[in-house]
C-alpha positions, 0 to 999 in steps of 0.5 A: 802068377802067368799060367802055363797056358798063357797065349799071346795073339799069336797063339800058345807061348811058354809063360817062362819066355814071357818071364823072361821078355818081361824082365828084359823090357823092365830091366834098368841095367843087365843084373836086374833083368836076370835078378828080374827073372829069377824072382818070376821063375821062383815064384812060378815054380812055387805056384807050379808044384804047389796043391791043395793042402800042400803049399810050396815055396821056392828058392834060387840061387845063381853063381856067376864068375866075378860076380856076388852070388844071387839068392831069390826067393824063399830060404826054406826056413821052417821046411819039413821037405825039400827038393833041390834040383840043379839048372845046367849053365854055361861060361862057369855059371851054376843055379840051384832051384830048390822046392821048400814045403812044411809038411815031411815027406810032401814031395813024392818021386813024381814030384822029383821027376816033374821038378827035375823036367821043369828044371832042365825048361827053366834052365835053357831060359835062365841062359837066355837071361844070361845071354841077354844081360851079357849082349846088354853089357857089351852094348853098354860098354860099346857105347861108353868106349864110342862116346869116350872116343867122340870127346876125344876126338873133338878135342883133338880136332880143337887143338889142331885148330888151336895149334894148326898142327897134324891129327897125330902131333894133336894126339900127343899133346892131349896125351902128355897133359893126360899124363902131366896132371895124371888125369884121363885122356877122355877127362882132359878132352872133357874138360877142353870141350867144356872150356870151348862150349863155355860150360867152365870158367876154365881156359886152358891152353895145350903146347906142344 
């Protein structure tokens, strides 16, 4: 577990920032990065509040617009004591951090105050993880759009050469073919490029 006194060659750093960076670096997609961060945060919170003779587990629930709720860590089954603290987020997202311990009355007023301070700090890093995830999603969408645009541009160029027509006329041919076959323009374009490259046995001819 990351120690609160964790450091790098540059000096002292926040362990929660380390969790964000580690989750972002290891993630295969944006949602996985948030999931990994929350999992690490729950484990860190449980370690942070555990005391000799008082083991603590932690669960975190995250709710975002147009996405399924995300629950990580402990469900608190069998717990006699619970501390429930909301995490302050933005953009319509909400989250709750819960600390659990088996003995009744395990958490004092000081524990509750410390948990609220911890939650305030955790909120900032969860916001950072969410913003990095949104940025990754935007970059992925942009890359996909650029890739689609490139395939279409290549197909338009091929039609221009084949039909000796203008760019506007070539795109109209591509669009009409898409409408007539009820296939996305990008898929029609990809099929044409594949046939030119010899990847398919198709040899479609586009007429104006």
